[in-house]
C-alpha positions as CSV (number, residue, x, y, z in Angstrom):
1,M,91.2,108.6,103.5
2,G,92.2,110.1,100.2
3,S,93.5,108.0,97.4
4,C,97.1,107.5,96.7
5,K,98.7,107.7,93.3
6,E,99.1,104.3,91.9
7,S,102.8,104.8,91.3
8,G,103.2,105.9,94.9
9,R,103.6,102.4,96.3
10,E,104.3,100.4,93.2
11,G,107.5,102.3,92.7
12,R,109.2,101.2,95.8
13,S,112.7,100.0,95.5
14,G,113.8,99.5,99.0
15,G,117.3,99.5,97.7
16,R,119.0,100.8,100.8
17,F,118.1,97.6,102.7
18,G,119.4,94.9,100.4
19,L,121.5,91.8,101.0
20,G,125.0,91.2,99.6
21,R,124.1,89.9,96.2
22,G,126.1,87.4,94.2
23,K,128.3,86.4,97.2
24,S,128.7,82.8,98.3
25,G,129.8,83.0,101.9
26,F,127.3,83.3,104.7
27,F,129.1,86.2,106.4
28,E,129.7,87.9,103.0
29,R,126.0,87.8,102.4
30,M,125.2,89.4,105.8
31,P,122.5,92.1,105.1
32,R,123.1,95.8,105.2
33,I,120.4,96.6,107.8
34,P,120.5,100.2,109.1
35,L,120.8,100.2,112.9
36,F,117.7,102.4,113.2
37,L,115.5,99.6,111.8
38,L,116.4,97.6,114.9
39,G,114.8,100.1,117.3
40,F,111.8,97.8,117.5
41,G,113.9,95.6,119.8
42,L,114.4,98.5,122.3
43,H,110.8,98.8,123.3
44,R,110.6,95.0,123.5
45,A,113.3,95.2,126.2
46,W,111.4,97.9,128.0
47,I,108.2,95.7,128.1
48,E,110.0,92.8,129.7
49,I,111.9,94.9,132.3
50,A,108.8,96.8,133.2
51,F,105.8,94.5,133.2
52,V,106.2,91.2,131.4
53,G,108.3,88.7,133.3
54,S,110.5,91.4,134.9
55,F,113.6,90.5,136.9
56,V,112.9,93.5,139.1
57,D,110.3,93.2,141.8
58,F,108.5,96.5,141.4
59,P,106.1,97.1,144.3
60,A,103.7,98.8,141.9
61,A,103.5,95.7,139.7
62,R,102.0,93.8,142.6
63,F,98.9,96.0,142.4
64,G,98.7,96.9,138.7
65,G,101.0,94.5,136.9
66,H,100.7,92.5,133.8
67,D,96.9,92.2,133.4
68,L,96.3,95.9,133.7
69,F,99.1,96.7,131.4
70,D,97.7,94.2,128.8
71,S,94.2,95.6,129.2
72,A,95.3,99.2,128.6
73,M,97.2,98.0,125.5
74,L,94.1,96.1,124.3
75,V,91.8,99.1,124.7
76,T,94.2,101.5,123.1
77,A,94.6,99.2,120.0
78,L,90.9,98.8,119.8
79,V,90.4,102.6,119.8
80,F,92.9,103.1,117.0
81,V,91.2,100.3,115.0
82,A,87.9,102.0,115.4
83,F,89.3,105.4,114.2
84,S,91.9,104.1,111.7
85,K,90.1,105.6,108.8
86,R,90.0,109.0,110.4
87,I,93.6,108.7,111.6
88,G,95.0,107.6,108.3
89,T,98.7,107.3,109.1
90,L,100.7,107.7,112.3
91,F,104.2,108.5,111.0
92,D,103.2,112.2,110.4
93,R,101.5,112.7,113.8
94,K,104.2,114.1,115.9
95,A,101.9,114.8,118.8
96,L,101.2,111.1,119.2
97,H,104.9,110.3,119.1
98,V,105.5,112.9,121.9
99,F,102.6,111.5,123.9
100,C,104.0,108.0,123.5
101,G,107.4,109.0,124.8
102,L,105.9,110.9,127.7
103,A,103.6,108.1,128.7
104,L,106.4,105.5,128.8
105,T,108.7,108.0,130.7
106,C,106.0,108.6,133.3
107,S,105.3,104.9,133.6
108,T,109.0,104.2,134.2
109,M,109.2,106.9,136.8
110,G,106.1,105.5,138.6
111,L,107.6,102.0,138.7
112,F,110.9,103.2,140.2
113,A,109.1,105.6,142.5
114,S,107.4,102.5,144.0
115,L,110.8,101.0,144.6
116,A,112.0,104.2,146.4
117,V,108.8,104.7,148.4
118,P,107.0,101.3,148.7
119,A,104.2,102.9,150.7
120,C,103.0,104.7,147.5
121,A,103.0,101.6,145.4
122,S,99.2,101.1,145.4
123,A,98.7,104.7,144.3
124,L,101.3,104.5,141.6
125,A,100.3,101.0,140.3
126,V,97.3,101.9,138.1
127,P,98.7,105.1,136.4
128,S,102.0,103.3,135.7
129,A,100.4,100.2,134.2
130,V,97.8,102.2,132.1
131,L,100.4,104.7,130.8
132,G,102.7,101.8,130.0
133,G,100.0,99.9,128.1
134,V,98.9,102.9,126.2
135,G,102.4,104.0,125.3
136,I,103.5,100.5,124.2
137,A,100.3,100.0,122.1
138,L,101.2,103.2,120.2
139,M,104.8,102.2,119.9
140,I,103.9,98.8,118.3
141,L,101.6,100.5,115.8
142,F,104.3,103.0,114.9
143,W,106.8,100.3,114.2
144,C,104.3,98.1,112.3
145,E,103.5,101.0,110.1
146,L,107.2,101.4,109.3
147,Y,107.7,97.7,108.6
148,C,104.8,97.8,106.2
149,C,106.9,100.0,104.0
150,L,109.4,97.1,103.5
151,N,109.1,94.0,101.4
152,P,108.6,90.7,103.3
153,V,112.2,89.6,103.1
154,R,113.4,92.8,104.8
155,V,110.6,92.6,107.3
156,G,111.7,89.2,108.3
157,L,115.3,90.3,108.6
158,C,114.6,93.4,110.6
159,F,112.1,91.8,112.9
160,C,114.3,88.8,113.7
161,A,117.3,91.1,114.2
162,S,115.2,93.4,116.5
163,I,114.2,90.3,118.6
164,V,117.9,89.5,119.1
165,V,118.7,93.1,120.0
166,G,115.9,93.2,122.5
167,A,117.1,90.1,124.2
168,L,120.7,91.4,124.3
169,V,119.5,94.7,125.8
170,V,117.7,92.8,128.6
171,Y,120.8,90.7,129.3
172,V,122.9,93.8,129.7
173,C,120.3,95.5,131.9
174,R,120.2,92.6,134.2
175,G,123.6,93.6,135.4
176,F,122.7,97.2,136.2
177,L,122.2,98.6,139.7
178,H,118.8,100.3,140.1
179,P,120.0,103.9,139.4
180,W,121.6,102.7,136.1
181,L,118.6,100.6,135.2
182,F,116.4,103.6,135.8
183,A,118.5,105.6,133.4
184,A,118.4,102.8,130.8
185,M,114.7,102.4,131.0
186,L,114.1,106.1,130.5
187,T,116.4,105.9,127.5
188,L,114.9,102.9,125.7
189,P,111.5,104.3,124.6
190,I,113.1,107.6,123.5
191,A,115.8,105.8,121.6
192,S,113.2,103.6,119.9
193,L,111.2,106.6,118.8
194,L,114.3,108.3,117.5
195,C,115.1,105.1,115.5
196,L,111.5,105.1,114.2
197,R,111.8,108.7,113.0
198,A,115.1,107.9,111.3
199,G,113.5,104.9,109.6
200,F,110.7,107.0,108.1
201,R,113.1,109.8,107.1
202,S,115.1,107.2,105.2
203,L,112.1,106.4,102.9
204,S,111.4,108.4,99.8
205,E,108.0,110.1,99.5
206,S,106.6,107.3,97.3
207,E,107.6,104.7,99.9
208,L,105.7,106.4,102.8
209,P,102.5,104.8,104.1
210,C,99.4,105.8,102.0
211,P,96.6,103.4,102.9
212,V,93.3,103.2,101.0
213,F,90.2,102.7,103.1
214,G,87.7,101.0,100.9
215,G,85.9,98.0,102.2
216,C,88.3,95.2,103.0
217,S,87.9,91.7,104.4
218,F,90.2,90.9,107.3
219,P,92.7,88.0,107.1
220,W,91.2,86.0,110.0
221,K,93.0,82.8,109.0
222,P,96.5,83.6,110.3
223,V,95.2,85.9,113.1
224,L,93.0,83.1,114.5
225,L,95.9,80.8,114.6
226,M,98.0,83.5,116.3
227,A,95.2,83.8,118.9
228,L,95.5,80.1,119.7
229,F,99.3,80.4,120.0
230,A,98.8,83.4,122.4
231,F,96.2,81.4,124.4
232,A,98.6,78.5,124.7
233,F,101.4,80.8,125.7
234,G,99.1,82.3,128.3
235,L,98.6,78.9,129.8
236,K,102.3,78.4,130.3
237,E,103.3,82.0,131.3
238,P,103.4,81.3,135.1
239,S,106.0,78.6,134.5
240,L,108.1,80.8,132.3
241,Y,108.0,83.8,134.6
242,A,108.9,81.6,137.6
243,G,112.3,81.1,135.9
244,S,115.1,83.6,135.2
245,F,113.9,85.1,131.9
246,G,110.8,86.6,130.4
247,L,109.4,86.1,126.9
248,H,111.6,88.7,125.1
249,S,114.9,87.4,126.5
250,A,114.1,83.7,126.8
251,F,116.6,81.4,125.1
252,G,113.9,79.9,122.9
253,T,113.0,83.3,121.6
254,L,116.7,84.2,120.9
255,V,117.5,80.9,119.2
256,I,114.4,80.9,116.9
257,A,115.1,84.5,115.9
258,L,118.7,83.7,115.1
259,V,117.7,80.6,113.1
260,V,115.2,82.4,111.0
261,F,117.6,85.3,110.5
262,A,120.3,82.9,109.3
263,G,117.9,81.2,106.9
264,I,116.9,84.5,105.3
265,V,120.5,85.6,105.0
266,S,121.5,82.3,103.4
267,Q,118.6,82.0,101.0
268,G,117.5,85.6,100.4
269,S,114.1,85.9,98.7
270,R,114.1,82.1,98.1
271,F,113.6,81.6,101.9
272,D,110.3,79.8,102.4
273,F,108.5,81.3,105.3
274,R,106.3,78.3,105.5
275,T,109.2,76.6,107.2
276,V,108.6,78.8,110.2
277,H,105.2,77.4,111.0
278,R,106.3,73.9,110.2
279,F,108.6,73.9,113.2
280,A,106.4,76.1,115.3
281,L,103.8,73.4,115.6
282,P,106.2,70.6,116.6
283,L,107.7,72.8,119.3
284,M,104.2,73.4,120.7
285,V,103.4,69.7,120.7
286,A,106.7,69.1,122.6
287,T,105.7,71.8,125.1
288,F,102.2,70.5,125.9
289,L,102.4,66.7,125.4
290,V,105.9,65.2,125.0
291,L,108.0,67.0,127.6
292,P,105.4,66.9,130.4
293,S,105.3,63.2,130.1
294,L,109.1,63.0,130.7
295,G,108.8,64.9,134.0
296,F,112.5,65.7,134.5
297,L,112.6,68.0,131.4
298,D,109.3,69.6,132.2
299,S,110.3,73.1,133.1
300,A,113.4,74.4,131.2
301,A,112.9,72.4,128.0
302,A,109.1,73.1,127.9
303,D,109.7,76.9,128.4
304,F,112.3,76.8,125.6
305,C,109.9,75.1,123.2
306,M,107.0,77.3,124.1
307,T,108.9,80.6,123.7
308,G,110.4,79.3,120.5
309,S,107.1,78.2,119.1
310,Y,105.4,81.5,120.0
311,T,108.3,83.6,118.6
312,A,108.3,81.6,115.3
313,F,104.6,82.3,114.7
314,S,105.0,85.9,115.7
315,I,107.7,86.3,113.0
316,L,105.3,84.7,110.5
317,I,102.3,86.8,111.4
318,M,104.4,90.0,111.2
319,T,105.6,89.0,107.7
320,I,102.1,88.0,106.5
321,L,100.3,91.2,107.7
322,A,103.2,93.5,106.7
323,N,103.1,91.9,103.2
324,L,99.4,92.5,102.9
325,S,99.8,96.1,103.7
326,Y,102.8,96.5,101.5
327,R,101.2,94.8,98.4
328,Y,97.6,95.9,98.7
329,G,97.8,99.2,100.6
330,V,95.7,98.0,103.5
331,S,96.0,100.2,106.6
332,A,98.8,99.0,109.0
333,I,96.8,100.5,111.9
334,W,93.8,98.5,111.0
335,L,95.6,95.2,110.3
336,F,98.0,95.2,113.3
337,G,95.5,96.9,115.6
338,I,93.0,94.1,115.2
339,E,95.8,91.5,115.4
340,R,97.1,93.0,118.7
341,V,93.6,93.1,120.2
342,V,93.0,89.5,119.3
343,R,96.4,88.4,120.5
344,T,96.3,90.2,123.8
345,L,92.7,89.1,124.5
346,F,93.5,85.4,124.0
347,N,96.7,85.7,126.0
348,L,94.7,87.1,128.9
349,L,92.1,84.3,128.5
350,G,94.9,81.7,128.5
351,R,96.3,83.0,131.8
352,E,92.8,83.0,133.4
353,T,92.0,79.5,132.0
354,G,95.2,78.1,133.3
355,S,94.4,79.5,136.8
356,V,90.9,78.0,136.7
357,F,92.0,74.5,135.6
358,A,94.7,74.5,138.2
359,R,91.9,74.3,140.9
360,F,90.8,70.9,139.5
361,D,92.5,67.6,139.7
362,L,90.4,65.8,137.1
363,V,88.5,67.0,134.0
364,A,86.4,64.4,132.2
365,G,88.2,61.7,134.1
366,L,91.6,62.9,133.0
367,P,94.3,64.9,134.8
368,S,93.3,68.6,134.3
369,D,96.7,69.6,132.9
370,F,96.7,66.7,130.3
371,A,93.1,67.4,129.2
372,L,93.8,71.1,128.7
373,N,97.1,70.4,126.9
374,A,95.6,67.9,124.6
375,L,92.7,70.2,123.7
376,V,95.1,73.0,122.8
377,I,97.3,70.8,120.7
378,L,94.3,69.4,118.9
379,L,92.9,72.8,118.0
380,V,96.3,74.2,116.9
381,A,97.0,71.2,114.8
382,I,93.6,71.2,113.1
383,L,93.7,74.9,112.4
384,T,97.3,74.7,111.1
385,M,96.2,72.1,108.5
386,M,93.0,74.0,107.6
387,L,94.2,77.5,107.5
388,F,97.6,77.2,105.8
389,S,96.1,76.6,102.4
390,E,98.0,79.5,100.9
391,R,101.0,78.6,98.8
392,E,103.2,81.0,100.8
393,P,102.9,84.0,103.1
394,S,102.8,86.4,100.1
395,G,99.3,85.2,99.3
396,R,96.1,87.2,100.0
397,W,95.0,85.1,103.0
398,G,91.4,85.8,102.2
399,V,91.8,89.5,101.9
400,V,89.4,91.1,99.3
401,V,89.7,94.8,98.8
402,L,86.4,96.4,97.9
403,D,85.8,99.9,96.4
404,E,84.2,102.1,99.0
405,A,81.7,103.6,96.6
406,T,80.6,100.6,94.5
407,G,81.1,97.8,97.1
408,D,82.8,95.5,94.7
409,A,86.3,94.4,94.0
410,G,86.4,95.4,90.3
411,E,87.1,99.1,90.6
412,G,88.6,101.6,93.0
413,G,91.8,103.0,94.2
414,F,95.3,101.8,94.5
415,A,94.7,98.8,96.7
416,V,92.1,97.4,94.3
417,K,94.3,98.1,91.2
418,S,97.3,96.6,92.9
419,Q,95.4,93.5,93.8
420,Q,94.1,93.1,90.3
421,L,97.6,93.5,88.9
422,V,98.9,90.7,91.1
423,E,96.1,88.4,90.1
424,L,96.5,89.3,86.4
425,C,100.2,88.5,86.5
426,G,99.4,85.2,88.2
427,K,96.9,84.3,85.5
428,V,99.3,85.2,82.7
429,A,102.2,83.3,84.4
430,K,100.0,80.2,84.7
431,E,98.8,80.3,81.1
432,R,102.3,80.9,79.7
433,G,104.2,78.5,82.0
434,L,106.3,81.0,84.0
435,S,108.1,79.8,87.0
436,R,107.4,81.3,90.4
437,R,110.4,83.6,90.2
438,E,109.5,84.6,86.6
439,E,106.0,85.5,87.9
440,E,107.6,87.8,90.5
441,V,109.7,89.4,87.8
442,L,106.7,89.8,85.5
443,L,104.8,91.7,88.3
444,L,107.8,94.0,88.9
445,L,108.1,94.7,85.2
446,A,104.4,95.5,85.0
447,Q,104.9,97.9,87.9
448,R,107.6,99.6,85.6
449,K,110.4,98.9,88.0
450,S,114.0,99.2,86.7
451,I,116.5,96.3,86.6
452,G,118.1,97.7,89.7
453,D,114.8,97.8,91.5
454,I,114.2,94.2,90.6
455,E,117.6,93.1,91.9
456,E,117.0,94.7,95.2
457,E,113.4,93.6,95.5
458,L,114.2,89.9,94.8
459,V,117.7,90.0,96.3
460,I,119.4,88.6,93.2
461,A,122.4,89.5,91.1
462,K,122.2,91.8,88.1
463,G,123.0,89.0,85.6
464,T,120.3,86.8,87.2
465,A,117.7,89.6,86.9
466,K,118.5,90.1,83.2
467,T,118.2,86.3,82.6
468,H,114.8,86.2,84.2
469,I,113.6,89.2,82.2
470,R,114.7,87.6,78.9
471,N,112.9,84.4,79.9
472,V,109.7,86.3,80.6
473,Y,109.9,88.1,77.3
474,R,110.5,84.9,75.4
475,K,107.7,83.0,77.0
476,L,105.3,85.9,76.5
477,G,106.4,86.5,72.9
478,V,107.3,90.1,73.5
479,H,110.5,92.1,73.0
480,S,110.1,95.2,75.3
481,R,108.4,96.4,78.4
482,D,105.9,98.4,76.4
483,E,104.9,95.3,74.5
484,L,104.6,93.4,77.7
485,V,102.3,96.0,79.2
486,E,100.2,96.0,76.0
487,L,99.9,92.2,76.3
488,L,98.7,92.4,79.9
489,E,96.1,94.9,78.9
490,T,94.6,92.3,76.5
491,F,93.9,89.8,79.2
C-alpha cells in the first residue's frame, strides 16, 4: 500500500468527540458522542436476535445455527487478513458496503422464511448462516476501521456506549410480534451501515485510515489472553443460552459496559484501562470456581460473572488494538481480522471441549467440570500475570514496525517514524524527569498539534494544557516549540 504523509495521521484532533472539560459534576461531564458512532451496537443486536442466543426459535437455526455462522465469519476474516495489503482500506469500498447490507438482508429473510414455511428450513439454513457470518465479519471490520481513527479514550467511550445501545435494542425487540421483529431486523444492519458512513464523513481527510504495510510483528500477548477468555466463554455458553438472554443483552454485559463508561466519563484521559482486566480475572474465577461450589448461585450469578468478564476484556482488547492502529498506522483490517479469527476459533473450541468433557464423570480422579474449570482459571491467571507487563494499554504490546524494503525498524514510512517519535519522547521524558502527562504533552507538541488539539486529545481544560506546556518547556530548557523540536533532533 502506498505511503501516507506523516502529517496525515499525526495531525488528528478528534475535537468533535470530546468530553465536557473543566466541569465537576458527573452529568455535566457527560461526553458529546455523536449518535452515529453508536451504530456498532445495532449489528450486535442483530447478531443476538439472529444466531447467538436468540430468543426466537428459528427453524433454520436448528440446521445451520451458531457454529456455521461463526465458521463463515472466521473464514471471511481470514480471507481479509490474507489480502489486507491489497485491500488497503474498507471505508472507500462502497461495493463491499452494499454487499454487506445485501448479505445481512438476505440472511434475515431466510431466517423468517423458515418461520413462515418450516418445511423449507433445511434448505434455508446454510445460505442464511453463511450470508449472516460473511456480512457480520465485514461489518465488524468496517466499524473497527472507524474506531481506529479515534484516540483510546473515545474508543472506550463509543464502544461501551454501543454495547449498552445493543442491549437496549434487544430488550425492545423482545416485545415485538414477528412481523415487527422482521422489519426491525431488516432495518438494523442498514442503519448500522448508514451510521458507519456518517462516522467516516465526519472525519477530515487527515483523519481517514491510511495504513502502512511494512513488516510488522503482531501483538500476540493480549490476543492470546482474549483467546483464552473466548475459550472459557465457549465452555459456559450452553448455560447462558439456556436462560433468557444472550451475550449481547446479558445483565453482566450491560453492567460492565456502564461501569467502564462511567469510569471514563468521571476520569477522562486519566482513566486507567488496566482496571478493566483487574476485575475481569476475579469475575472469571468466580464463574469457574467460587460460584459452582455454592450450588444455589450456580446459574444466574455465574452467567453474570462470565458475561461481565468477557465483556470487560473485549473492551480492553478493542482499546489496545485500536490504539496500536491509531498511533503506529498498523492496518485495522490486519489487526482486527487476526483477532477475530483467533477469538472465534477458540470460542468454537470451547464449545466443543465443553461438550466432550460433559460425557465424562471423572478426569484424572476429579469431577470433569472441576478439572476443566481449574485448568482454565490456572491458564488465564498465569497469562494475565505474564502478559500484562506493559505499563498501560497505550504501550506497544510487542509490536515492532519494520520497513518493507530494508527489513529493519530504523527507517521507513509513517508507521516507523511515528513509532520512533513515541520512543524518542519517552526517552527524553525519562532523562528530564517529565511526568506521564507531561510526556503525553511532549509527544503532541512534537507532532505540532495546537493547544486546542492537546485539550481535546487529553480531555483537559485550556488552562491545564498551558500549565503542562510551560512545565515541559521549563524542564527541557526551551522557550518555544521550534526550540523543542530542535532539541529532540539532537537525541
